[in-house]
Backbone bond lengths (Angstrom), bond angles and torsions (degrees), N, CA, C in turn:
res aa  C-N    CA-C-N  psi(-1)  N-CA   C-N-CA  omega(-1)  CA-C   N-CA-C  phi
1 X - - - 1.457 - - 1.510 106.26 -
2 X 1.320 121.46 -22.49 1.419 125.42 -173.83 1.578 110.74 -88.16
3 X 1.410 116.88 -11.50 1.420 116.27 -169.32 1.579 104.67 -103.98
4 X 1.377 119.38 140.36 1.440 123.89 172.24 1.546 107.88 -85.81
5 X 1.357 122.44 -27.83 1.351 126.36 -179.28 1.513 109.46 -100.17
6 X 1.359 119.10 120.68 1.408 120.32 -172.59 1.545 107.68 -79.40
7 X 1.270 115.17 137.24 1.489 118.65 173.41 1.543 109.45 -111.91
8 X 1.330 115.08 123.82 1.512 114.35 -177.53 1.580 110.14 -92.22
9 X 1.387 109.14 126.74 1.474 113.72 176.56 1.425 112.66 -108.90
10 X 1.323 115.44 150.86 1.442 122.44 -177.56 1.549 103.60 -125.10
11 X 1.368 116.16 117.85 1.440 121.68 -178.10 1.529 115.37 -82.92
12 X 1.256 121.68 140.57 1.353 127.46 175.45 1.571 108.14 -63.32
13 X 1.282 113.74 156.03 1.483 118.20 -177.15 1.505 109.12 -66.80
14 X 1.336 118.63 135.47 1.452 127.37 179.94 1.585 112.64 -57.32
15 X 1.405 113.62 -29.48 1.467 118.65 -176.08 1.476 105.94 -85.36
16 X 1.312 116.95 130.10 1.444 126.01 174.57 1.509 110.97 -125.58
17 X 1.285 115.44 144.08 1.428 123.01 172.86 1.575 111.06 -89.20
18 X 1.357 115.13 132.00 1.407 117.37 -177.03 1.583 110.06 -121.39
19 X 1.296 112.79 143.82 1.512 116.61 -179.21 1.623 105.49 -132.83
20 X 1.238 115.87 132.85 1.474 124.79 -177.78 1.556 103.40 -95.66
21 X 1.252 115.22 148.15 1.559 115.94 177.02 1.548 107.32 -171.98
22 X 1.351 112.63 -177.69 1.482 124.51 178.70 1.417 110.15 -123.50
23 X 1.351 112.77 148.00 1.631 119.56 175.79 1.492 106.82 -128.12
24 X 1.306 114.15 136.54 1.422 117.11 -178.32 1.553 108.54 -118.59
25 X 1.305 113.89 147.39 1.543 120.27 -179.20 1.521 103.72 -151.09
26 X 1.315 115.95 107.20 1.478 120.62 177.07 1.660 109.94 58.35
27 X 1.268 121.33 -118.71 1.391 124.14 178.15 1.578 112.56 -91.47
28 X 1.299 121.35 -2.34 1.455 129.62 -173.17 1.492 108.18 -97.38
29 X 1.323 114.15 141.00 1.423 120.04 173.25 1.511 110.47 -145.78
30 X 1.308 114.98 131.47 1.453 123.26 -174.44 1.510 114.31 -131.53
31 X 1.313 115.74 151.91 1.507 120.41 171.54 1.543 113.47 -86.84
32 X 1.194 122.42 154.06 1.504 121.96 176.63 1.546 107.05 -148.68
33 X 1.309 110.97 156.49 1.418 118.14 173.38 1.636 107.42 -115.79
34 X 1.283 119.84 124.38 1.402 125.72 179.45 1.492 111.45 -103.49
35 X 1.283 114.26 119.07 1.489 121.88 -176.72 1.625 109.63 -103.56
36 X 1.309 116.38 118.55 1.498 116.50 175.52 1.600 103.75 -89.69
37 X 1.254 112.65 97.98 1.507 118.78 -178.69 1.489 111.45 -75.01
38 X 1.279 123.60 -46.63 1.389 121.39 -175.76 1.624 107.47 -146.74
39 X 1.177 117.93 101.02 1.485 120.69 -179.10 1.490 114.85 -62.13
40 X 1.397 115.25 -45.71 1.489 114.29 -178.90 1.573 114.03 -59.31
41 X 1.387 118.51 -30.63 1.464 119.83 178.42 1.557 110.02 -93.69
42 X 1.257 118.79 -3.85 1.516 125.36 -179.15 1.478 108.29 60.59
43 X 1.354 114.44 58.63 1.422 123.64 179.42 1.526 114.76 -114.41
44 X 1.264 119.41 119.59 1.441 125.04 -179.99 1.532 113.04 -128.69
45 X 1.338 115.17 153.11 1.575 118.75 172.56 1.505 106.93 -134.44
46 X 1.405 106.80 122.37 1.484 115.36 176.63 1.539 110.77 -103.02
47 X 1.293 112.03 121.85 1.465 117.93 -174.95 1.611 106.64 -115.99
48 X 1.344 110.65 120.77 1.487 118.78 176.51 1.518 110.23 -76.05
49 X 1.338 115.15 136.77 1.443 119.08 -177.78 1.579 111.67 -66.83
50 X 1.372 114.87 160.98 1.428 123.90 179.96 1.503 118.37 -67.58
51 X 1.339 114.66 -35.51 1.499 119.14 -165.65 1.449 108.86 -95.91
52 X 1.348 120.82 37.50 1.438 126.41 175.13 1.458 112.35 -140.68
53 X 1.336 111.78 152.03 1.527 114.77 179.02 1.662 109.94 -63.18
54 X 1.330 111.02 145.03 1.406 111.99 -176.78 1.503 111.29 -124.60
55 X 1.308 119.44 76.34 1.468 122.11 171.92 1.411 113.12 -63.38
56 X 1.293 123.35 175.05 1.455 126.08 -174.50 1.583 109.40 -58.72
57 X 1.239 126.18 -28.21 1.387 125.08 -177.26 1.475 113.66 -90.64
58 X 1.331 114.62 0.02 1.494 116.60 171.13 1.596 108.04 -117.39
59 X 1.239 113.51 77.58 1.488 113.94 177.36 1.585 110.19 -129.63
60 X 1.309 111.95 153.66 1.541 114.73 174.81 1.525 114.42 -51.15
61 X 1.338 113.28 136.47 1.423 115.40 -176.28 1.458 111.80 -138.43
62 X 1.290 118.28 161.31 1.449 127.88 176.98 1.532 103.89 -114.74
63 X 1.303 119.28 139.08 1.503 124.35 171.37 1.520 104.20 -122.17
64 X 1.384 112.05 112.28 1.430 119.68 -179.56 1.532 110.13 -126.79
65 X 1.292 115.85 117.52 1.429 126.10 -175.74 1.570 105.45 59.13
66 X 1.328 116.63 38.00 1.509 117.63 172.78 1.541 110.70 80.21
67 X 1.343 120.24 1.34 1.511 123.35 173.20 1.424 113.18 -102.00
68 X 1.366 117.24 134.05 1.451 116.77 -177.97 1.504 110.90 -92.19
69 X 1.408 114.49 138.90 1.480 119.93 171.38 1.542 103.57 -124.47
70 X 1.384 114.58 122.34 1.466 121.99 171.99 1.540 107.41 -78.17
71 X 1.348 115.88 122.39 1.518 119.12 -179.96 1.472 112.88 -55.38
72 X 1.339 119.82 -40.61 1.418 120.86 -179.10 1.501 113.64 -69.14
73 X 1.374 115.59 -29.51 1.402 115.06 175.38 1.539 114.09 -66.57
74 X 1.344 117.21 -27.54 1.420 124.05 179.23 1.520 109.05 -75.02
75 X 1.323 119.89 -39.72 1.484 118.00 -171.80 1.495 112.04 -98.37
76 X 1.317 120.15 -23.15 1.547 121.37 -176.98 1.519 109.33 -98.05
77 X 1.290 112.28 141.69 1.396 120.00 162.94 1.559 112.05 -57.52
78 X 1.343 119.01 133.67 1.412 117.58 -176.31 1.537 118.73 -54.52
79 X 1.288 108.01 -37.05 1.511 114.11 -176.18 1.599 109.57 -69.68
80 X 1.352 113.83 -21.68 1.506 117.01 -179.47 1.541 114.81 -99.11
81 X 1.295 115.14 -4.40 1.493 122.96 -176.61 1.519 112.87 -54.58
82 X 1.260 117.92 -43.62 1.454 124.77 -170.16 1.589 111.07 -73.96
83 X 1.315 109.77 -24.67 1.519 114.77 -177.60 1.527 113.61 -100.41
84 X 1.366 117.17 -4.94 1.407 119.02 -175.16 1.571 109.44 -99.93
85 X 1.264 109.93 147.48 1.511 116.03 176.56 1.505 108.55 -74.50
86 X 1.352 117.41 148.38 1.352 123.93 -179.45 1.594 114.80 -55.98
87 X 1.232 119.69 138.03 1.453 121.94 172.23 1.549 110.81 -60.30
88 X 1.337 116.76 140.77 1.444 121.49 177.41 1.476 108.21 -109.24
89 X 1.190 120.58 77.61 1.511 121.60 -177.21 1.502 111.96 -108.35
90 X 1.328 113.08 144.66 1.433 120.14 175.76 1.500 114.03 -119.87
91 X 1.358 117.08 139.38 1.399 117.39 -168.55 1.564 108.69 -72.12
92 X 1.285 120.05 137.12 1.521 121.10 -177.47 1.586 108.46 -114.84
93 X 1.356 117.78 -52.40 1.461 116.27 -178.03 1.518 107.41 -164.11
94 X 1.416 111.60 169.94 1.479 114.12 178.73 1.532 108.64 -148.13
95 X 1.270 114.54 151.12 1.477 118.83 -179.19 1.574 111.67 -142.08
96 X 1.305 117.56 152.83 1.377 123.38 167.43 1.522 111.31 -112.21
97 X 1.307 118.46 147.14 1.467 119.84 173.56 1.565 107.32 -157.36
98 X 1.376 112.62 161.34 1.467 120.20 176.47 1.509 110.88 -117.59
99 X 1.301 115.28 147.92 1.469 117.57 176.43 1.545 106.71 -155.87
100 X 1.392 109.16 121.31 1.409 118.24 -179.96 1.598 113.10 48.89
101 X 1.313 112.57 55.72 1.500 124.78 178.46 1.549 112.11 63.33
102 X 1.314 114.70 5.86 1.507 114.75 171.59 1.560 113.31 -96.73
103 X 1.288 116.85 147.37 1.400 119.14 -179.65 1.531 107.92 -111.10
104 X 1.327 120.25 137.80 1.464 123.30 -175.51 1.551 108.25 -132.72
105 X 1.238 113.34 154.53 1.516 125.90 169.59 1.483 108.76 -122.91
106 X 1.303 123.23 124.82 1.369 127.26 179.06 1.482 111.88 -114.98
107 X 1.349 122.27 116.98 1.525 126.78 -179.28 1.602 106.89 -110.27
108 X 1.381 108.97 136.59 1.461 117.36 -179.27 1.558 108.60 -117.34
109 X 1.253 113.62 134.24 1.485 123.59 -176.88 1.434 108.66 -131.35
110 X 1.376 120.46 136.42 1.506 121.30 176.71 1.524 106.90 -105.87
111 X 1.337 111.89 143.65 1.508 120.38 -172.97 1.503 105.72 -92.29
112 X 1.456 114.42 112.42 1.408 124.11 179.61 1.571 115.07 -79.34
113 X 1.331 114.10 -7.10 1.476 117.23 -177.55 1.546 111.34 -87.16
114 X 1.299 121.21 -9.88 1.473 122.63 -179.62 1.470 107.68 -93.55
115 X 1.423 116.91 115.76 1.443 119.93 177.07 1.466 117.07 -77.28
116 X 1.318 121.18 78.29 1.438 126.17 -174.80 1.593 107.93 -146.38
117 X 1.281 116.34 155.53 1.461 120.13 176.53 1.489 107.63 -80.92
118 X 1.279 121.23 -22.15 1.500 123.70 179.77 1.514 111.17 -89.39
119 X 1.251 117.89 91.86 1.509 120.27 -174.21 1.564 108.46 -60.18
120 X 1.325 109.03 142.46 1.520 115.55 173.41 1.574 110.06 -111.64
121 X 1.216 114.53 140.12 1.513 117.45 -168.60 1.571 105.67 -113.89
122 X 1.354 116.10 149.80 1.410 122.61 169.39 1.584 108.55 -117.24
123 X 1.334 110.36 133.06 1.511 113.52 -170.36 1.522 99.59 -114.54
124 X 1.407 110.59 143.18 1.501 121.94 173.56 1.523 103.00 -124.23
125 X 1.255 114.88 121.71 1.548 120.05 178.16 1.509 108.04 -113.64
126 X 1.388 115.94 130.78 1.348 123.34 -179.87 1.576 112.45 -111.38
127 X 1.253 120.02 122.08 1.472 121.22 163.66 1.439 112.04 -75.88
128 X 1.373 123.34 102.44 1.383 125.27 -178.06 1.545 113.31 -106.80
129 X 1.295 112.41 25.96 1.545 119.40 176.27 1.473 113.44 -52.79
130 X 1.439 113.52 -42.36 1.367 122.16 -179.70 1.596 107.49 -121.33
131 X 1.283 119.49 102.02 1.463 121.83 -176.88 1.507 114.70 -56.95
132 X 1.254 117.30 -21.24 1.480 121.71 179.39 1.577 112.37 -86.15
133 X 1.272 114.07 -14.40 1.484 122.72 178.96 1.564 112.68 -138.51
134 X 1.323 114.69 64.97 1.418 122.40 178.39 1.576 114.94 -67.31
135 X 1.286 121.03 129.58 1.479 119.23 176.54 1.440 111.35 -112.72
136 X 1.359 117.31 121.23 1.426 120.71 177.16 1.536 113.08 -94.28
137 X 1.335 113.77 144.10 1.505 122.22 167.94 1.521 108.39 -126.74
138 X 1.339 111.68 155.07 1.521 114.42 -175.51 1.432 107.30 -141.54
139 X 1.354 114.16 148.79 1.428 126.20 -179.20 1.446 112.75 -136.35
140 X 1.332 124.35 126.84 1.485 123.26 -175.37 1.564 112.05 -114.31
141 X 1.200 113.86 146.72 1.557 118.95 171.66 1.515 109.82 73.83
142 X 1.346 114.74 33.68 1.557 113.68 172.27 1.454 113.68 -76.80
143 X 1.277 119.49 136.10 1.503 123.81 -177.14 1.444 114.20 -75.37
144 X 1.289 119.63 -7.91 1.528 117.04 -176.16 1.590 103.44 -155.75
145 X 1.374 109.96 152.99 1.449 113.53 -176.53 1.598 106.40 -113.25
146 X 1.339 115.78 32.64 1.464 123.13 174.93 1.541 104.09 -73.10
147 X 1.395 113.29 125.71 1.489 113.77 -179.55 1.563 115.05 -68.08
148 X 1.300 118.40 -10.40 1.500 122.20 175.58 1.464 114.62 -68.20
149 X 1.335 119.88 3.77 1.424 128.59 174.41 1.629 110.03 -66.52
150 X 1.421 113.18 -23.18 1.436 117.97 172.24 1.435 113.09 -103.80
151 X 1.321 121.02 140.28 1.540 122.91 -179.31 1.519 104.66 176.63
152 X 1.326 108.27 -172.56 1.522 114.39 176.25 1.578 102.79 -114.94
153 X 1.323 116.33 91.65 1.392 126.92 -174.47 1.515 113.90 -73.68
154 X 1.348 113.00 -36.09 1.526 114.22 -175.21 1.502 109.63 -105.35
155 X 1.302 119.90 14.30 1.473 128.94 172.42 1.589 110.39 53.35
156 X 1.385 115.73 50.24 1.405 120.72 176.67 1.450 117.56 -116.92
157 X 1.364 115.68 10.70 1.373 126.42 -179.58 1.520 117.20 68.65
158 X 1.345 113.61 20.14 1.458 124.33 172.61 1.612 116.28 -115.00
159 X 1.290 116.15 134.18 1.411 117.54 -172.06 1.585 106.87 -67.88
160 X 1.376 110.65 129.64 1.496 120.90 -179.81 1.553 110.02 -108.53
161 X 1.327 114.76 167.19 1.425 123.46 177.78 1.471 108.87 -140.84
162 X 1.424 117.62 124.05 1.472 120.75 -178.80 1.586 103.61 -94.05
163 X 1.249 109.11 109.46 1.595 116.24 -174.69 1.551 109.83 -95.89
164 X 1.359 111.47 106.95 1.438 118.26 177.67 1.470 106.37 -110.41
165 X 1.445 116.54 93.95 1.363 121.60 -179.44 1.556 110.35 -100.82
166 X 1.317 115.65 -140.65 1.575 120.49 -179.61 1.515 108.57 -57.89
167 X 1.306 116.58 147.26 1.450 120.26 174.37 1.482 116.80 86.09
168 X 1.184 117.49 -153.26 1.503 125.16 -178.12 1.490 117.86 -117.83
169 X 1.330 113.43 19.76 1.465 119.36 -176.51 1.483 110.72 -114.38
170 X 1.360 111.48 131.75 1.465 122.42 -177.87 1.542 107.55 -109.90
171 X 1.254 121.71 121.44 1.554 123.22 -172.88 1.372 111.35 -116.82
172 X 1.375 116.38 151.60 1.409 122.87 -177.28 1.489 108.20 -98.31
173 X 1.413 115.09 131.00 1.518 121.66 177.09 1.526 105.31 -124.73
174 X 1.333 119.01 142.14 1.383 123.01 176.79 1.561 109.74 -125.73
175 X 1.371 111.10 150.61 1.561 114.67 -175.65 1.541 105.12 -83.92
176 X 1.261 111.16 129.79 1.509 120.39 172.82 1.573 111.30 -144.71
177 X 1.229 113.82 121.94 1.462 117.50 178.40 1.507 114.36 57.18
178 X 1.344 114.22 45.93 1.379 120.88 -178.05 1.551 120.41 61.29
179 X 1.402 109.40 26.00 1.492 114.47 175.24 1.623 105.29 -145.51
180 X 1.342 113.63 138.97 1.487 118.91 169.37 1.488 109.96 -84.72
181 X 1.410 110.28 118.22 1.411 116.71 -178.04 1.545 110.07 -116.70
182 X 1.306 115.02 148.13 1.481 120.43 -175.29 1.562 112.05 -67.66
183 X 1.230 120.55 135.83 1.514 123.32 170.89 1.451 107.51 -87.62
184 X 1.321 111.78 124.33 1.548 120.34 -179.80 1.541 114.27 -62.98
185 X 1.240 112.55 132.66 1.436 121.63 176.20 1.567 116.22 60.74
186 X 1.286 114.50 32.80 1.447 125.99 176.06 1.452 112.03 -125.86
187 X 1.421 114.96 101.17 1.408 113.99 -173.65 1.550 104.13 -157.35
188 X 1.424 115.19 164.98 1.407 121.65 175.30 1.481 112.14 -125.60
189 X 1.243 123.82 136.52 1.484 128.16 179.97 1.538 107.73 -96.47
190 X 1.311 119.51 121.46 1.461 126.44 -177.05 1.462 105.49 -110.35
191 X 1.399 117.56 129.69 1.467 118.75 176.73 1.513 109.29 -117.84
192 X 1.339 115.87 133.54 1.442 122.29 178.75 1.617 112.37 -76.41
193 X 1.380 112.81 121.95 1.394 117.91 -178.20 1.612 104.71 -90.65
194 X 1.315 120.93 -41.44 1.412 125.33 175.06 1.475 109.55 -146.96
195 X 1.335 115.79 -171.75 1.454 117.39 -176.14 1.441 115.16 -66.90
196 X 1.322 120.65 -15.52 1.474 131.70 -174.64 1.443 114.55 -120.94
197 X 1.370 120.49 -6.48 1.444 114.62 -173.95 1.538 108.64 -144.06
198 X 1.345 111.48 142.85 1.516 122.04 -178.63 1.501 109.05 -127.61
199 X 1.394 112.65 160.74 1.465 118.84 172.59 1.556 109.70 -140.10
200 X 1.201 116.22 157.74 1.423 122.61 -175.52 1.503 111.10 -92.93
201 X 1.261 120.67 128.47 1.449 126.36 179.67 1.623 104.49 -93.73
202 X 1.412 114.30 93.52 1.443 117.96 -177.29 1.503 114.76 -72.80
203 X 1.251 117.38 -17.76 1.466 123.13 175.46 1.517 114.31 -67.49
204 X 1.334 114.14 -34.13 1.496 122.19 -179.69 1.461 110.77 -93.01
205 X 1.392 119.81 -17.94 1.458 120.90 -170.95 1.608 108.83 -88.67
206 X 1.269 114.21 159.71 1.420 123.61 178.48 1.631 105.60 -134.09
207 X 1.223 119.99 80.47 1.443 125.64 -173.96 1.613 108.33 -108.38
208 X 1.255 112.51 179.51 1.594 119.79 -179.48 1.604 105.68 -72.54
209 X 1.299 113.86 127.18 1.389 121.56 176.16 1.574 114.95 -89.17
């Protein structure tokens, strides 16, 4: 509802093929679950099980067009990676969409480590316009996995992201030089009416007119 230019999303099939297996590295051995999320796009998600040690070489990974992306490498600062616990993310949904001749894949994961009834989602966006030079972007603690969080909200022809993180503030971010950067003084205040419904307080919000 915030975007004047409609972006058409295509959701991956809800049915996924799963394969259980084991992976060995030196003296370590762990179990994993491999999800074939989208065969036509060659997209897989390998999830390491909980009840095994998780050294750096046993981390949840995405395989996109046969290239491996460790999820922790995307979200953690490299200097902190060795001291951080592995992220415990579960695959929720995936979409493809195009914007200004660019092709994107957005993947949504929910964080199972946060003990709350309001699930928080992490989003990984891949620019797959050039399969030899895929560009990943990542967003943590999104309160919704609705794909409409991406669009052109200020109608300037640049891909935007509506960032709804902690609290009741939804902020506008725009893609600039391969980074999504916040737009100053552009935000929406969302107020919870009940456990399942929200409304926008336009008096307190400063969004694009």
